[in-house]
C-alpha positions as CSV (number, residue, x, y, z in Angstrom):
1,S,-11.0,23.8,-288.2
2,A,-9.8,25.0,-284.3
3,R,-12.6,25.9,-282.1
4,R,-13.2,29.6,-281.3
5,R,-14.9,31.2,-279.1
6,K,-16.2,34.7,-279.6
7,T,-15.1,37.8,-277.7
8,K,-18.2,39.7,-276.9
9,P,-17.6,44.1,-276.4
10,N,-17.7,45.2,-272.5
11,R,-20.7,46.7,-271.6
12,H,-19.9,46.9,-267.7
13,V,-17.2,48.2,-265.3
14,S,-15.7,44.6,-263.3
15,F,-14.4,44.5,-259.7
16,R,-11.4,43.4,-261.4
17,S,-11.1,46.5,-263.3
18,I,-11.8,48.7,-260.4
19,L,-9.4,47.1,-258.3
20,L,-7.0,47.7,-261.0
21,K,-7.1,51.0,-261.6
22,A,-7.0,52.0,-257.7
23,W,-3.7,50.2,-257.2
24,F,-1.9,51.5,-260.7
25,S,-3.4,55.2,-259.3
26,Q,-1.4,55.0,-256.4
27,R,1.9,55.8,-258.4
28,E,0.2,59.2,-260.0
29,R,1.0,61.8,-257.4
30,A,5.0,60.1,-257.0
31,I,4.9,61.1,-260.8
32,D,3.7,64.2,-260.3
33,R,6.3,64.8,-258.0
34,F,9.1,64.7,-259.8
35,R,7.7,66.1,-262.5
36,R,7.9,69.3,-260.5
37,R,11.1,69.0,-258.4
38,P,12.9,66.8,-260.8
39,A,16.6,68.2,-259.5
40,E,15.7,67.1,-256.0
41,T,14.5,63.9,-257.5
42,Q,17.7,62.8,-258.9
43,E,20.0,64.2,-256.1
44,R,18.1,61.4,-254.0
45,V,18.5,59.0,-256.1
46,F,22.1,60.0,-256.8
47,R,22.8,59.4,-252.4
48,Q,21.1,56.5,-252.9
49,L,23.2,55.1,-255.5
50,L,26.2,56.4,-253.6
51,R,25.2,53.9,-251.1
52,R,24.8,51.3,-252.6
53,G,27.8,50.9,-254.2
54,R,30.5,52.4,-251.6
55,R,30.8,48.7,-250.3
56,T,31.5,46.9,-253.4
57,E,34.7,46.6,-255.9
58,F,33.7,49.4,-257.8
59,G,32.5,51.3,-254.8
60,W,36.4,50.7,-253.4
61,R,38.6,51.6,-255.8
62,Y,36.9,54.9,-257.1
63,D,36.5,55.5,-253.4
64,L,32.7,56.4,-253.5
65,G,32.3,56.3,-249.8
66,H,33.6,60.0,-250.0
67,V,31.8,61.6,-252.8
68,R,29.3,64.4,-251.7
69,T,28.9,65.9,-255.3
70,V,27.7,64.8,-258.7
71,E,31.1,67.4,-259.2
72,Q,33.2,65.2,-257.8
73,F,31.7,62.1,-258.8
74,Q,32.7,63.2,-262.2
75,T,35.7,64.2,-261.3
76,M,36.6,60.5,-259.6
77,V,34.5,58.0,-261.8
78,E,35.2,58.0,-265.6
79,T,32.6,57.0,-267.9
80,F,32.3,53.3,-269.5
81,D,31.0,51.8,-272.4
82,Y,30.1,48.2,-272.8
83,E,34.0,46.8,-273.8
84,T,35.5,49.1,-270.3
85,F,32.9,48.2,-268.8
86,K,33.0,44.8,-269.6
87,P,35.6,43.0,-267.2
88,Y,33.5,44.0,-263.9
89,I,30.3,42.2,-266.2
90,E,32.2,39.1,-266.3
91,K,32.9,38.8,-262.7
92,M,29.7,39.4,-262.3
93,L,28.8,36.2,-264.3
94,A,31.0,34.0,-263.2
95,G,29.2,34.5,-260.1
96,E,31.4,36.6,-257.7
97,K,29.5,38.9,-255.2
98,N,30.0,43.0,-254.7
99,V,31.5,43.6,-257.7
100,A,29.6,47.0,-259.1
101,S,26.2,46.1,-256.9
102,P,25.1,44.6,-253.4
103,G,25.2,41.1,-253.7
104,R,25.2,38.3,-256.4
105,V,23.7,39.0,-260.1
106,K,22.0,36.4,-261.5
107,L,19.9,37.6,-264.1
108,F,21.3,39.3,-267.7
109,A,19.8,40.7,-270.4
110,R,21.2,39.3,-273.8
111,S,20.9,42.5,-275.9
112,S,22.1,43.3,-279.6
113,G,26.1,43.2,-279.8
114,T,28.9,45.7,-280.5
115,T,31.3,46.8,-282.2
116,S,33.4,43.5,-281.8
117,D,30.7,41.2,-279.8
118,R,28.3,39.4,-281.0
119,S,26.2,39.5,-277.8
120,K,26.5,41.8,-274.7
121,Y,25.1,41.1,-271.3
122,I,23.7,43.7,-268.8
123,P,23.0,42.5,-265.4
124,V,19.6,42.9,-264.2
125,T,19.8,42.9,-260.3
126,E,16.4,42.0,-258.2
127,E,16.3,46.0,-257.0
128,S,16.2,46.9,-260.9
129,L,13.8,44.4,-261.8
130,W,11.3,45.4,-259.3
131,W,12.1,48.8,-259.4
132,N,12.9,50.2,-262.7
133,H,11.7,48.0,-265.1
134,T,8.4,46.3,-263.5
135,L,7.7,49.4,-262.1
136,G,7.8,51.5,-265.4
137,M,5.4,48.7,-266.7
138,R,3.0,49.3,-263.8
139,D,3.5,53.2,-264.9
140,V,2.5,53.1,-268.3
141,A,-1.0,51.7,-267.1
142,T,-0.5,54.5,-264.5
143,V,-0.3,57.2,-267.2
144,F,-2.4,55.5,-269.9
145,S,-5.3,54.9,-266.9
146,G,-4.7,58.6,-266.3
147,N,-5.7,60.0,-269.5
148,N,-8.3,57.6,-270.0
149,P,-10.5,57.1,-267.0
150,K,-13.7,55.0,-268.8
151,T,-11.0,52.6,-270.1
152,G,-11.7,49.2,-270.2
153,V,-8.8,48.1,-271.0
154,F,-8.3,46.5,-267.0
155,E,-11.3,44.8,-268.1
156,G,-9.4,41.7,-270.4
157,K,-5.6,40.8,-270.5
158,T,-2.7,42.4,-272.3
159,L,-0.8,40.6,-274.9
160,T,2.5,40.5,-274.4
161,L,5.2,39.2,-277.1
162,G,8.6,38.4,-275.5
163,G,11.4,36.7,-276.4
164,S,12.8,33.8,-274.8
165,C,15.7,32.9,-272.0
166,S,17.6,29.9,-270.5
167,R,19.5,28.7,-267.7
168,E,23.7,29.6,-268.5
169,G,25.4,28.0,-265.1
170,R,23.5,29.3,-261.8
171,N,22.4,32.5,-264.2
172,L,19.5,33.3,-266.3
173,V,20.4,34.8,-269.4
174,G,17.9,35.7,-272.3
175,D,15.9,38.7,-273.9
176,L,14.7,41.3,-271.3
177,S,10.9,40.7,-272.1
178,A,11.5,37.3,-271.7
179,I,13.6,37.4,-268.2
180,L,10.7,39.9,-267.0
181,I,7.9,37.2,-267.9
182,H,10.2,34.8,-266.6
183,E,9.8,36.4,-262.4
184,T,7.1,37.9,-262.5
185,T,4.6,35.7,-263.3
186,F,2.8,35.3,-259.6
187,W,1.7,38.9,-259.8
188,S,1.2,39.5,-264.0
189,G,0.2,36.7,-264.8
190,W,-3.6,37.7,-263.6
191,F,-3.5,39.9,-266.3
192,R,-1.3,38.9,-268.8
193,A,-1.3,36.3,-272.0
194,P,-0.1,33.9,-273.3
195,R,1.4,31.5,-269.8
196,M,4.2,31.6,-269.5
197,A,5.4,28.2,-270.8
198,T,4.2,29.6,-274.2
199,A,5.5,33.4,-274.1
200,L,9.2,31.8,-274.0
201,I,9.1,29.2,-276.7
202,P,12.1,30.2,-278.4
203,D,11.3,29.0,-281.6
204,F,9.5,32.3,-283.3
205,D,6.7,30.5,-285.8
206,R,6.0,28.0,-283.1
207,K,5.5,30.5,-280.6
208,V,3.1,32.8,-282.3
209,E,1.0,29.4,-283.8
210,A,0.5,28.4,-280.1
211,I,-0.6,32.2,-279.0
212,C,-3.5,31.9,-281.8
213,R,-4.5,28.7,-280.0
214,E,-4.1,29.5,-276.6
215,C,-5.3,33.9,-276.6
216,V,-7.7,33.7,-279.7
217,G,-10.7,33.2,-277.6
218,E,-9.0,35.1,-274.3
219,N,-10.5,38.8,-274.2
220,I,-7.5,40.9,-275.2
221,T,-7.9,44.2,-274.6
222,A,-4.1,45.5,-275.1
223,F,-0.5,44.3,-276.6
224,A,3.1,44.9,-275.5
225,G,6.3,44.7,-277.1
226,V,8.0,45.5,-280.5
227,P,6.0,46.9,-283.2
228,S,7.7,44.2,-286.2
229,W,7.2,40.9,-284.5
230,N,3.7,42.3,-283.0
231,L,2.7,43.1,-286.8
232,A,3.8,39.4,-287.9
233,M,2.2,37.9,-284.8
234,M,-1.3,40.1,-286.1
235,R,-1.1,38.3,-289.4
236,R,-0.8,35.0,-288.2
237,V,-3.7,35.8,-286.1
238,L,-5.5,36.2,-289.3
239,E,-4.5,33.5,-291.0
240,Y,-5.6,31.1,-288.4
241,T,-9.2,33.1,-287.2
242,G,-9.9,33.8,-291.5
243,R,-11.0,37.3,-290.3
244,Q,-10.3,40.5,-291.6
245,N,-8.9,42.8,-288.9
246,L,-8.2,42.4,-284.8
247,L,-11.3,43.6,-284.2
248,E,-13.2,40.7,-285.2
249,V,-11.1,38.7,-283.4
250,W,-10.9,40.9,-280.5
251,P,-13.7,44.1,-280.3
252,N,-12.3,45.2,-276.6
253,L,-8.7,46.3,-278.6
254,C,-7.5,49.7,-277.2
255,M,-3.8,50.1,-276.4
256,F,-0.3,48.9,-278.0
257,A,2.3,49.8,-275.5
258,H,5.4,49.9,-278.0
259,G,8.9,49.9,-277.8
260,G,12.5,48.7,-279.0
261,V,12.5,50.5,-282.9
262,E,11.0,53.9,-284.7
263,F,7.1,53.4,-285.0
264,G,6.0,56.0,-287.6
265,P,6.8,53.3,-290.5
266,Y,4.5,50.8,-288.7
267,R,1.5,52.9,-288.0
268,R,0.0,52.4,-291.3
269,S,-0.2,49.2,-291.4
270,F,-1.5,48.8,-287.2
271,E,-4.6,51.3,-288.2
272,A,-5.0,48.7,-291.5
273,L,-5.4,45.7,-289.1
274,I,-7.2,47.4,-286.2
275,P,-9.5,49.9,-287.8
276,S,-10.7,51.8,-284.4
277,E,-11.1,55.3,-283.4
278,R,-10.4,54.2,-279.7
279,M,-7.0,52.4,-280.4
280,Q,-4.4,54.3,-278.7
281,Y,-0.4,53.7,-279.5
282,M,1.4,54.3,-276.2
283,E,5.9,54.8,-276.8
284,T,7.4,53.2,-273.6
285,Y,11.6,53.6,-273.7
286,N,12.2,50.3,-272.3
287,A,15.9,49.7,-272.5
288,S,17.8,46.1,-271.1
289,E,19.8,48.9,-269.1
290,G,16.2,50.2,-267.7
291,F,13.4,51.6,-268.7
292,F,14.1,55.4,-268.8
293,A,10.5,56.7,-270.4
294,L,7.3,56.9,-271.8
295,A,5.1,58.8,-273.1
296,D,2.4,60.7,-271.0
297,D,0.4,62.9,-273.2
298,P,-1.5,61.6,-276.0
299,S,-1.1,65.2,-277.8
300,R,2.5,64.9,-278.3
301,D,5.1,62.8,-279.6
302,D,7.7,62.7,-276.8
303,M,8.1,61.2,-273.7
304,L,8.5,61.9,-270.3
305,L,11.7,61.3,-268.2
306,M,11.2,59.2,-265.2
307,L,13.5,60.7,-262.5
308,D,12.6,57.7,-259.7
309,Y,13.6,54.7,-261.6
310,G,17.7,54.1,-259.6
311,N,18.7,56.0,-262.5
312,F,20.7,58.7,-262.0
313,F,21.2,60.8,-265.6
314,E,24.1,62.4,-267.5
315,F,23.9,63.6,-271.0
316,R,27.1,63.9,-273.4
317,S,27.4,66.2,-276.6
318,G,30.5,66.3,-278.0
319,G,33.2,66.6,-275.5
320,T,30.8,67.7,-272.7
321,I,29.0,66.1,-270.0
322,V,26.1,67.5,-268.1
323,P,23.9,66.4,-265.4
324,L,19.5,66.6,-266.4
325,E,19.8,69.8,-265.0
326,G,22.3,71.4,-267.5
327,V,20.6,70.0,-270.7
328,E,19.1,72.3,-273.0
329,C,15.5,72.2,-275.6
330,G,16.5,71.2,-279.1
331,R,19.7,70.0,-278.7
332,V,20.9,65.9,-278.8
333,Y,22.8,64.2,-276.5
334,A,23.9,60.2,-276.2
335,M,22.8,59.3,-272.4
336,L,25.0,58.3,-269.9
337,I,23.5,55.9,-266.6
338,T,24.4,55.5,-262.8
339,S,21.9,52.4,-262.1
340,N,20.8,50.1,-259.9
341,N,22.1,47.3,-261.9
342,G,25.2,48.4,-261.2
343,L,26.2,50.3,-264.0
344,W,28.7,53.0,-263.2
345,R,28.6,56.1,-265.4
346,Y,27.6,54.1,-268.3
347,E,27.3,55.4,-272.1
348,I,24.3,53.2,-273.3
349,G,24.8,53.9,-276.9
350,D,21.7,55.9,-277.7
351,T,20.9,59.3,-278.4
352,V,18.1,61.8,-277.2
353,E,16.9,64.7,-278.0
354,F,15.5,66.9,-275.5
355,T,11.7,68.6,-276.2
356,S,10.9,69.9,-272.8
357,T,13.0,70.6,-269.7
358,N,9.2,71.9,-267.0
359,P,8.7,68.7,-267.2
360,Y,12.2,67.0,-268.8
361,R,10.3,65.3,-272.0
362,I,12.3,63.1,-274.8
363,R,12.2,61.8,-278.1
364,F,14.7,59.0,-279.1
365,A,17.6,60.4,-282.0
366,G,18.8,56.9,-282.6
367,R,22.4,55.2,-282.1
368,T,26.0,56.9,-281.3
369,R,27.0,54.7,-284.0
370,Q,23.6,54.4,-285.7
371,Y,24.1,56.9,-288.5
372,I,26.5,57.3,-292.1
373,N,29.1,60.0,-292.1
374,V,31.1,58.7,-295.4
375,F,31.5,61.6,-297.5
376,G,30.7,64.3,-294.3
377,E,26.8,64.0,-295.1
378,E,26.0,63.3,-291.4
379,L,22.9,61.0,-291.9
380,I,21.6,60.1,-288.4
381,V,18.7,57.2,-288.2
382,D,15.8,60.2,-287.0
383,N,16.6,62.2,-290.0
384,A,16.3,58.6,-292.4
385,D,12.9,57.6,-290.2
386,R,11.4,61.6,-291.0
387,A,12.5,60.9,-295.4
388,L,10.7,57.7,-295.4
389,I,7.7,58.4,-293.5
390,A,7.4,62.3,-295.6
391,A,7.7,60.2,-299.2
392,S,5.8,57.1,-297.5
393,N,3.1,59.9,-297.0
394,E,3.7,61.7,-300.4
395,T,3.1,58.5,-302.7
396,G,0.5,56.6,-300.6
397,A,3.0,53.6,-299.8
398,V,3.6,51.7,-296.8
399,V,6.9,50.8,-295.9
400,G,7.2,47.2,-293.6
401,E,11.1,47.2,-293.0
402,Y,14.0,49.3,-294.7
403,T,17.7,49.4,-294.6
404,V,20.3,51.4,-295.5
405,A,24.7,51.5,-296.1
406,P,26.9,53.5,-297.6
407,C,28.5,53.0,-301.4
408,Y,32.2,53.9,-301.1
409,M,32.8,55.8,-304.4
410,S,35.5,54.5,-307.1
411,L,37.3,55.6,-310.0
412,R,34.2,55.2,-311.6
413,E,31.7,55.5,-309.7
414,R,30.2,58.6,-307.5
415,G,29.7,57.4,-304.2
416,A,25.6,56.3,-303.4
417,H,23.3,55.5,-300.2
418,E,21.7,51.9,-301.4
419,W,18.2,51.8,-299.4
420,I,16.5,48.4,-299.4
421,V,12.5,48.8,-298.7
422,E,10.7,46.3,-298.3
423,F,7.1,47.6,-299.3
424,E,3.6,46.5,-297.0
425,R,1.7,48.6,-299.9
426,E,3.2,49.8,-303.3
427,P,3.6,53.0,-303.9
428,D,1.9,55.1,-306.7
429,S,5.5,54.4,-308.3
430,R,8.7,53.6,-307.6
431,E,10.2,56.5,-309.5
432,H,7.5,59.2,-307.1
433,F,8.7,57.4,-304.0
434,A,12.6,57.2,-305.0
435,E,11.9,61.0,-306.0
436,A,10.8,62.3,-302.9
437,L,13.0,59.9,-300.6
438,D,16.1,61.8,-302.2
439,R,14.0,65.1,-301.9
440,E,13.5,64.8,-298.0
441,L,17.3,63.7,-297.4
442,R,18.8,66.1,-299.3
443,A,16.0,69.2,-297.6
444,Y,17.4,67.8,-294.2
445,Q,20.6,67.3,-294.2
446,F,21.6,70.9,-296.1
447,A,18.7,72.8,-295.4
448,A,18.4,72.1,-291.2
449,P,21.9,73.6,-290.6
450,L,21.9,76.7,-293.1
451,L,18.7,77.4,-291.4
452,A,20.5,77.0,-287.7
453,F,23.5,79.0,-289.2
454,V,21.2,81.9,-290.0
455,Y,19.6,81.8,-286.4
456,A,22.6,81.4,-284.5
457,L,23.7,84.3,-286.5
458,V,20.4,86.4,-285.9
459,L,21.1,85.4,-282.2
460,N,24.7,86.8,-282.5
461,V,24.4,89.6,-283.8
462,F,20.6,91.6,-283.9
463,L,19.8,90.2,-280.3
464,D,22.9,90.4,-278.7
465,D,23.6,94.2,-279.8
466,I,20.4,94.7,-278.6
467,S,21.4,93.6,-275.0
468,T,24.3,95.4,-274.7
469,L,23.1,98.7,-275.6
470,V,19.7,98.0,-273.0
471,L,22.3,96.8,-270.6
472,R,24.5,100.2,-270.8
473,F,21.8,101.7,-270.7
474,L,20.2,101.0,-267.6
475,Q,24.4,101.0,-265.8
476,W,24.4,104.6,-267.4
477,L,21.5,105.5,-265.4
478,A,22.1,103.8,-262.3
479,S,25.1,105.9,-262.5
480,M,23.4,108.8,-263.0
481,A,21.0,108.5,-260.4
482,P,22.1,106.7,-257.8
483,F,18.6,106.2,-255.7
484,L,17.8,104.4,-258.7
485,E,20.2,101.7,-258.9
486,F,18.1,98.7,-257.6
487,L,15.5,99.5,-260.0
488,T,17.6,99.4,-262.1
489,S,18.9,96.1,-261.2
490,A,15.5,94.6,-260.9
491,A,15.3,96.0,-264.5
492,S,18.2,94.1,-265.7
493,G,17.3,91.0,-264.4
494,F,13.7,91.0,-265.9
495,F,15.5,91.7,-269.6
496,M,18.1,88.7,-269.5
497,I,15.0,86.5,-268.4
498,L,13.2,88.2,-271.6
499,M,15.7,87.2,-273.9
500,N,15.9,84.1,-272.7
501,V,12.0,83.7,-272.9
502,L,12.4,85.1,-276.4
503,L,15.2,82.6,-277.6
504,M,13.3,80.0,-276.1
505,I,10.5,80.8,-278.3
506,G,12.4,81.2,-281.3
507,F,13.2,78.0,-281.5
508,I,10.7,76.8,-280.9
509,L,9.4,78.6,-284.2
510,I,12.1,77.4,-285.7
511,K,12.0,73.9,-284.8
512,R,8.2,74.2,-285.2
513,I,7.1,76.1,-288.3
514,F,10.1,77.6,-290.0
515,L,12.2,74.2,-290.3
516,P,9.3,72.3,-291.9
517,L,8.3,75.2,-294.3
518,F,11.7,75.7,-295.3
519,V,12.7,72.3,-295.8
520,K,9.9,72.0,-298.3
521,L,10.5,75.3,-299.9
522,W,14.1,73.9,-300.1
523,S,13.9,70.4,-301.4
524,R,11.3,72.3,-303.8
525,Y,13.1,74.6,-305.7
526,V,16.7,74.3,-304.3
527,P,19.1,71.9,-306.6
528,L,21.9,71.8,-304.7
529,F,24.2,69.3,-306.3
530,D,23.1,66.6,-309.2
531,Y,22.5,63.8,-306.4
532,T,20.2,61.8,-308.2
533,S,21.4,61.4,-311.8
534,G,22.3,57.6,-312.4
535,M,19.6,56.4,-310.2
536,C,18.8,53.1,-311.0
537,Y,16.3,50.2,-309.7
538,E,16.2,46.7,-309.0
539,W,12.9,44.7,-308.6
540,E,14.0,41.3,-307.0
541,E,10.5,38.7,-307.7
542,E,12.2,36.3,-305.5
543,R,12.7,38.3,-301.7
544,T,9.7,41.1,-302.8
545,R,12.6,44.1,-301.4
546,W,12.9,47.0,-304.5
547,V,16.6,47.8,-304.0
548,L,17.1,51.8,-304.3
549,K,20.4,53.4,-305.4
550,D,19.6,57.1,-305.1
551,Q,23.3,58.7,-305.4
552,Y,22.0,60.4,-302.2
553,G,25.9,61.2,-301.7
554,D,26.5,57.9,-300.5
555,M,25.7,53.8,-300.1
556,R,25.7,51.5,-302.8
557,R,28.1,48.3,-302.3
558,V,27.2,46.6,-298.2
559,L,24.4,44.0,-298.3
560,K,26.4,41.6,-300.4
561,W,24.7,38.9,-297.9
562,M,20.9,39.8,-299.3
563,R,21.5,38.9,-302.9
564,S,23.4,36.3,-301.9
565,G,20.6,34.4,-300.0
566,G,22.2,35.3,-296.2
């Protein structure tokens, strides 16, 4: 059996902790500045990016040297996705200089494939490495320290579970996490575990075994990474040590900075592994294309959009593209970035929902291609996650992983959705879970649009009429008494501001109070269509997965690879 040193809880504040807190706190003023002046910050970033790009091949082609305004930029430069921007990336991979960013790009983050590519390669320039991704990780510590002045997170190390990377010619290519570990070892090795050689082991099982041997005796105070992979590693640590929970291994654990996937389905599993009230979970939005947002307020479930990381943001809703100041709360947008990594008006494939515009806060809503719309149901990943969480809470289940896909209707069978759910803890009954999931899905898909329609109807019929009457009365008053014209103009402006405030309050009430209540009432008392008829269950013992064919309106024939052992 391996020798294991027991880590004791910290009782004092070390010089190391004081030094790190002082260093991280330097960013607090900058974060507060872009909170208060978002438009100025984005304008400054926009100018910097134009100066960097004007002497590149991309800059010559689109005449960036003569771009003066955002409107000019949007007119002169088209939008790109990976397929249309790929010729520039291929030139960078080949070692050409000054393609879409100054100099030669030597680092490339390899991420999941698009519709036609198995993998896509995102350039990571020196500037984006340090002033985007690394600055984002630093700000995670800054914000956490600001929210928790007495934290002991700096007394120990952060266990970072990264991927792997390798040399392909003169380029370093691999997972973004691995590239960051490889390139920032000099300064981050002081407060990060495991060692670089261990962190970059390609085989996951071998990596986890090495982490167990190396880190069990360390004072680990935080984790960082993707929830699903960290959960697998944590379980292996408990097997290795024979402990009941992670606090028996690392008693000073107090923070997990996570991203990459929705955390909701994993929360109960983490709370069981780390039964501590002081344990905090902090969401980050660090994609291969850039670090975009982080959760700065523990009482909220959204993230602060980081505006000074060298990203100029645009947002698309349908065919309309607006800069940051043109977004509206409650709307879902596809995100476009122009960035210091050499991407220009690039649609990253993610959708976000704005929850606030003062400051700008977002919630990840899914992928632009990650939805099911086979029968007109428009099931987006955000609604699927919410329905799954609601069904789990109602039935006491804990879901480890799930996938869902459409089954097309045939002459003999109706269309359906097929869910494959892997439970960490079984529900009180599978039938109850299926009923709750189906009910929540139907409610979100039908009740929400209906309530939005009613809200829009009230706005158009009721508020518009009131606004028209009040404004006409003020105009009549000004015509009858010219000396009151100034007062009536001021009153008109005040009234329009008041109406906008009422609209915002109405929207918040609808979203936060009436919609959840209406969804519950709708799901319980409105039968709609008989989507649950013909529901069936299959228990696959050899894979411990529950296959649910829910007849909700679309999903069944796909995922044959799972049944064929793929």
